[in-house]
MIDOSE-1310 file (N, C-alpha, C; in nm, 2 decimals, decimal comma, always signed):
residues 85
xxxx	+3,01/+0,99/+5,32/+3,14/+1,01/+5,33/+3,20/+0,98/+5,18; +3,33/+1,02/+5,17/+3,38/+0,97/+5,03/+3,54/+0,95/+5,06; +3,57/+0,87/+4,95/+3,73/+0,84/+4,96/+3,79/+0,83/+4,82; +3,92/+0,88/+4,82/+3,98/+0,90/+4,70/+4,07/+0,77/+4,70
xxxx	+4,11/+0,70/+4,64/+4,22/+0,59/+4,59/+4,31/+0,64/+4,51; +4,42/+0,62/+4,51/+4,52/+0,65/+4,40/+4,61/+0,53/+4,41; +4,62/+0,43/+4,34/+4,70/+0,30/+4,35/+4,80/+0,31/+4,25; +4,91/+0,26/+4,27/+5,04/+0,21/+4,17/+5,05/+0,08/+4,16
xxxx	+5,03/+0,02/+4,06/+5,00/-0,11/+4,03/+5,14/-0,20/+3,95; +5,23/-0,26/+3,98/+5,35/-0,28/+3,92/+5,32/-0,39/+3,81; +5,36/-0,39/+3,70/+5,37/-0,48/+3,58/+5,50/-0,52/+3,54; +5,51/-0,64/+3,49/+5,63/-0,67/+3,42/+5,60/-0,69/+3,27
xxxx	+5,71/-0,67/+3,19/+5,71/-0,72/+3,06/+5,84/-0,78/+3,04; +5,84/-0,86/+2,91/+6,00/-0,93/+2,89/+6,06/-0,83/+2,79; +6,17/-0,82/+2,81/+6,26/-0,73/+2,72/+6,31/-0,82/+2,58; +6,34/-0,94/+2,65/+6,38/-1,06/+2,55/+6,31/-1,21/+2,60
xxxx	+6,21/-1,23/+2,52/+6,13/-1,34/+2,54/+6,21/-1,46/+2,55; +6,33/-1,46/+2,50/+6,40/-1,59/+2,52/+6,49/-1,60/+2,67; +6,49/-1,50/+2,75/+6,56/-1,50/+2,88/+6,46/-1,45/+2,99; +6,42/-1,54/+3,10/+6,35/-1,50/+3,20/+6,40/-1,38/+3,29
xxxx	+6,54/-1,34/+3,26/+6,61/-1,25/+3,35/+6,60/-1,12/+3,30; +6,55/-1,10/+3,15/+6,56/-0,99/+3,11/+6,40/-0,92/+3,12; +6,36/-0,88/+3,23/+6,23/-0,82/+3,23/+6,24/-0,68/+3,28; +6,15/-0,60/+3,23/+6,10/-0,44/+3,26/+6,00/-0,43/+3,35
xxxx	+6,00/-0,37/+3,47/+5,92/-0,34/+3,55/+5,84/-0,21/+3,53; +5,71/-0,21/+3,50/+5,66/-0,09/+3,49/+5,55/-0,05/+3,58; +5,48/+0,05/+3,57/+5,39/+0,07/+3,68/+5,25/+0,16/+3,59; +5,15/+0,11/+3,63/+5,00/+0,21/+3,58/+4,94/+0,22/+3,71
xxxx	+4,87/+0,34/+3,69/+4,81/+0,40/+3,80/+4,65/+0,39/+3,78; +4,58/+0,40/+3,89/+4,44/+0,39/+3,90/+4,40/+0,49/+4,00; +4,30/+0,58/+3,96/+4,24/+0,66/+4,05/+4,10/+0,64/+4,07; +4,05/+0,62/+4,20/+3,89/+0,59/+4,22/+3,86/+0,70/+4,31
xxxx	+3,72/+0,71/+4,29/+3,64/+0,82/+4,39/+3,54/+0,71/+4,44; +3,53/+0,69/+4,56/+3,43/+0,59/+4,63/+3,34/+0,66/+4,72; +3,20/+0,64/+4,73/+3,12/+0,71/+4,81/+3,08/+0,58/+4,91; +3,11/+0,63/+5,04/+3,09/+0,53/+5,17/+2,98/+0,56/+5,23
xxxx	+2,87/+0,47/+5,25/+2,74/+0,49/+5,33/+2,76/+0,38/+5,43; +2,65/+0,37/+5,51/+2,65/+0,29/+5,63/+2,62/+0,13/+5,58; +2,59/+0,12/+5,47/+2,56/-0,02/+5,41/+2,60/-0,06/+5,30; +2,70/+0,04/+5,22/+2,78/+0,00/+5,12/+2,90/+0,09/+5,09
xxxx	+2,96/+0,04/+4,98/+3,07/+0,12/+4,91/+3,05/+0,11/+4,78; +3,04/+0,23/+4,71/+3,00/+0,26/+4,58/+3,12/+0,32/+4,49; +3,17/+0,28/+4,40/+3,25/+0,33/+4,30/+3,17/+0,46/+4,21; +3,22/+0,55/+4,23/+3,17/+0,68/+4,14/+3,23/+0,73/+4,04
xxxx	+3,35/+0,68/+4,03/+3,45/+0,73/+3,92/+3,59/+0,64/+3,94; +3,63/+0,60/+3,84/+3,75/+0,53/+3,80/+3,81/+0,57/+3,69; +3,96/+0,62/+3,69/+4,03/+0,65/+3,58/+4,16/+0,56/+3,59; +4,17/+0,49/+3,48/+4,26/+0,37/+3,47/+4,36/+0,42/+3,37
xxxx	+4,48/+0,42/+3,41/+4,62/+0,47/+3,35/+4,65/+0,35/+3,26; +4,62/+0,23/+3,27/+4,66/+0,12/+3,20/+4,60/+0,15/+3,03; +4,47/+0,20/+3,03/+4,40/+0,22/+2,90/+4,49/+0,33/+2,82; +4,52/+0,43/+2,89/+4,56/+0,56/+2,81/+4,71/+0,61/+2,89
xxxx	+4,80/+0,59/+2,80/+4,95/+0,64/+2,83/+4,94/+0,78/+2,89; +4,91/+0,89/+2,82/+4,89/+1,02/+2,87/+4,83/+1,02/+3,02; +4,71/+0,96/+3,02/+4,64/+0,95/+3,16/+4,73/+0,90/+3,25; +4,80/+0,79/+3,23/+4,90/+0,71/+3,33/+5,00/+0,82/+3,35
xxxx	+5,06/+0,89/+3,27/+5,16/+0,98/+3,29/+5,09/+1,10/+3,42; +5,00/+1,15/+3,38/+4,94/+1,23/+3,46/+4,91/+1,17/+3,60; +4,85/+1,06/+3,62/+4,83/+1,00/+3,74/+4,97/+0,97/+3,83; +5,06/+0,94/+3,75/+5,19/+0,91/+3,79/+5,26/+1,04/+3,86
xxxx	+5,24/+1,14/+3,80/+5,28/+1,29/+3,85/+5,22/+1,31/+3,97; +5,09/+1,29/+3,98/+4,99/+1,32/+4,10/+5,05/+1,22/+4,20; +5,08/+1,08/+4,18/+5,11/+1,01/+4,29/+5,27/+1,05/+4,34; +5,35/+1,09/+4,26/+5,47/+1,14/+4,29/+5,47/+1,26/+4,39
xxxx	+5,38/+1,36/+4,36/+5,35/+1,47/+4,44/+5,33/+1,45/+4,56; +5,21/+1,35/+4,56/+5,14/+1,29/+4,72/+5,27/+1,23/+4,79; +5,35/+1,12/+4,72/+5,45/+1,07/+4,79/+5,55/+1,17/+4,83; +5,59/+1,27/+4,79/+5,69/+1,36/+4,81/+5,65/+1,43/+4,93
xxxx	+5,50/+1,46/+4,93/+5,44/+1,54/+5,06/+5,45/+1,44/+5,17; +5,42/+1,33/+5,15/+5,40/+1,23/+5,28/+5,54/+1,23/+5,34; +5,66/+1,20/+5,26/+5,80/+1,19/+5,28/+5,82/+1,32/+5,36; +5,79/+1,44/+5,32/+5,85/+1,56/+5,38/+5,79/+1,58/+5,51
xxxx	+5,65/+1,53/+5,51/+5,58/+1,52/+5,64/+5,66/+1,47/+5,75; +5,69/+1,34/+5,72/+5,75/+1,22/+5,78/+5,89/+1,28/+5,83; +5,95/+1,34/+5,76/+6,09/+1,38/+5,79/+6,09/+1,53/+5,88; +5,97/+1,61/+5,88/+5,95/+1,72/+5,95/+5,90/+1,64/+6,09
xxxx	+5,81/+1,55/+6,11/+5,79/+1,49/+6,22/+5,92/+1,42/+6,29; +6,00/+1,36/+6,23/+6,11/+1,30/+6,28/+6,20/+1,42/+6,32; +6,23/+1,53/+6,26/+6,31/+1,65/+6,31/+6,25/+1,69/+6,44; +6,13/+1,69/+6,44/+6,05/+1,76/+6,59/+6,09/+1,66/+6,71
xxxx	+6,08/+1,53/+6,65/+6,09/+1,42/+6,76/+6,24/+1,42/+6,83; +6,32/+1,44/+6,70/+6,49/+1,44/+6,77/+6,53/+1,56/+6,82; +6,46/+1,66/+6,77/+6,47/+1,81/+6,82/+6,60/+1,88/+6,76; +6,60/+1,89/+6,63/+6,71/+1,96/+6,56/+6,71/+2,12/+6,58
x	+6,82/+2,17/+6,59/+6,83/+2,32/+6,62/+6,87/+2,37/+6,48
């Protein structure tokens, strides 16, 4: 069995080092491919967006697509439960 993980990891950076209130929240993304057997979980591939900004941008795009798809499916399910015409 295999598993893909795509994680969005928040980071903060200071815009103004003299003020604790002026910080910027950023994200980097990690994509992992894992192989799962009866006895262990082995990482087969790891793509770390923190290392390369271009890679991070692509992973962010993938994350956004997945997040949008999940949201749309949730709304479709809700519409079915409520019974919209």
